[in-house]
C-alpha positions as CSV (number, residue, x, y, z in Angstrom):
1,M,-3.0,-9.0,35.8
2,G,-0.1,-11.8,34.7
3,D,-0.9,-10.2,31.5
4,R,0.4,-6.7,32.2
5,G,3.8,-7.3,32.0
6,K,3.5,-8.2,28.3
7,D,2.1,-4.5,27.4
8,D,5.2,-2.7,28.7
9,D,7.8,-5.2,26.7
10,M,5.1,-4.3,23.5
11,K,5.5,-0.5,24.2
12,H,9.6,-0.8,23.4
13,R,9.8,-3.3,20.6
14,K,10.6,-2.1,17.4
15,T,8.7,-1.3,14.1
16,N,9.8,-1.6,11.1
17,L,7.6,1.9,10.2
18,E,9.3,4.6,9.3
19,P,8.7,7.7,11.4
20,L,5.6,9.7,10.2
21,E,5.5,12.8,8.2
22,P,2.6,15.3,7.9
23,V,0.8,15.3,4.7
24,A,0.3,18.6,3.0
25,E,-1.6,20.9,4.6
26,K,-4.9,22.1,3.4
27,P,-6.1,25.7,3.7
28,E,-7.2,26.6,7.3
29,S,-10.8,26.3,7.7
30,H,-13.5,27.0,10.8
31,N,-15.5,25.2,12.6
32,P,-19.2,26.1,13.9
33,M,-18.1,28.1,16.7
34,G,-15.5,30.0,14.8
35,R,-12.3,28.7,15.7
36,S,-9.3,28.0,13.0
37,V,-9.2,24.4,11.7
38,T,-5.9,22.9,10.7
39,S,-6.0,19.2,9.6
40,Q,-2.3,17.9,9.6
41,K,-2.4,13.9,9.0
42,P,0.2,11.4,9.6
43,E,1.0,9.2,6.5
44,A,2.3,5.6,8.3
45,R,4.6,4.6,5.2
46,L,6.1,0.9,5.5
47,G,9.6,0.8,5.8
48,R,12.0,-0.6,2.8
49,E,12.8,-4.0,4.3
50,V,9.3,-5.0,4.7
51,Q,8.1,-3.9,1.6
52,A,10.5,-5.8,0.1
53,R,9.9,-8.8,2.0
54,I,6.0,-8.8,0.5
55,G,7.2,-8.1,-2.9
56,Q,9.2,-11.2,-2.6
57,Q,6.0,-12.8,-1.4
58,L,4.3,-11.6,-3.8
59,R,6.3,-12.7,-7.2
60,A,6.5,-15.6,-5.2
61,M,2.7,-16.6,-5.1
62,Y,2.2,-15.4,-8.9
63,N,5.3,-17.2,-10.8
64,D,3.7,-20.1,-11.5
65,V,0.9,-17.5,-13.0
66,V,3.4,-15.7,-15.1
67,S,5.0,-18.7,-16.3
68,Q,2.0,-20.2,-17.6
69,G,1.6,-17.5,-20.4
70,V,-1.4,-16.2,-22.1
71,P,-3.6,-18.5,-23.4
72,Q,-3.8,-19.1,-26.8
73,H,-7.7,-17.8,-27.5
74,L,-6.9,-14.7,-26.0
75,T,-3.7,-14.0,-27.8
76,D,-5.9,-14.5,-31.3
77,L,-9.0,-12.0,-29.7
78,V,-5.8,-9.5,-29.0
79,R,-5.1,-10.5,-33.1
80,R,-8.2,-10.1,-34.4
81,L,-9.2,-6.5,-32.1
82,G,-5.7,-5.1,-33.9
83,D,-7.2,-6.6,-37.1
84,Q,-10.0,-4.6,-37.0
85,E,-8.4,-1.5,-35.6
86,A,-6.3,-1.1,-38.5
87,E,-9.3,-1.4,-40.8
């Protein structure tokens, strides 16, 4: 029972999610009972701050890989393939 207070706190926390927007409506269809059915699914998006933070983390993770450059054997292979196309 001591955990109930935590759930109430979580309900009122702000998130970095942007408001949901409905996805473009599909043409109306009918279920097996003949009733019309429309499906509008909301689209969740991450906030700009979260997107920026993810970008920073990815750049930090892959910075070493990018700075290593292309290995010589791959450069040679690409050159040879380009020469074959030119013939």
